C-alpha positions in Angstrom: 127.9 148.1 -0.9 124.5 148.0 -2.6 123.7 150.5 -5.4 121.2 153.2 -4.5 117.6 152.5 -5.4 116.1 155.2 -7.7 113.6 157.1 -5.5 111.8 159.5 -7.8 110.6 159.8 -11.3 113.4 162.1 -12.4 116.0 159.5 -11.5 114.0 156.9 -13.4 113.7 159.2 -16.4 117.4 159.8 -16.4 118.1 156.1 -16.3 115.7 155.5 -19.1 117.4 158.2 -21.2 120.8 156.7 -20.5 119.6 153.2 -21.5 118.1 154.6 -24.7 121.4 156.3 -25.6 123.3 153.1 -24.9 121.0 151.2 -27.2 121.5 153.7 -29.9 125.3 153.4 -29.6 125.1 149.7 -29.5 123.1 149.6 -32.7 125.8 151.8 -34.3 128.5 149.5 -33.2 126.7 146.4 -34.5 126.2 148.1 -37.9 129.9 148.8 -38.1 130.6 145.2 -37.3 128.8 144.1 -40.4 130.7 146.5 -42.6 133.9 145.5 -40.8 133.4 141.8 -41.6 132.7 142.6 -45.3 135.9 144.7 -45.4 138.0 142.0 -43.9 136.6 139.4 -46.4 137.5 141.8 -49.3 141.0 142.3 -48.0 141.6 138.6 -47.5 140.3 137.9 -51.0 142.6 140.5 -52.4 145.5 139.1 -50.4 145.1 135.6 -51.8 144.7 136.9 -55.3 148.0 138.8 -54.9 149.7 135.7 -53.4 148.5 133.6 -56.4 149.6 136.2 -58.9 153.0 136.4 -57.2 153.4 132.6 -57.3 152.4 132.5 -61.0 154.8 135.4 -61.8 157.6 133.7 -59.8 157.1 130.5 -61.7 157.1 132.4 -65.0 160.3 134.2 -64.2 161.9 130.9 -63.1 161.0 129.3 -66.4 162.4 132.2 -68.4 165.6 132.3 -66.4 165.9 128.5 -66.8 165.5 128.8 -70.6 168.0 131.6 -70.8 170.6 129.8 -68.8 170.1 126.6 -70.8 168.7 124.6 -67.9 
């Protein structure tokens, strides 16, 4: 089934308004995508800092326990 062909200027105007609204929404989504990527990078960086700190703390605790137990 083929889509109907707009037959008057009112239909064309409505289509143009719909396209303009869609463009506005798309611009908003794209702007959120940039912020989303930045947020993900910050979270990943914080995660790896926490992993490194945990590894260092674990090594420190292991060294202290080893000294206390005479190993």
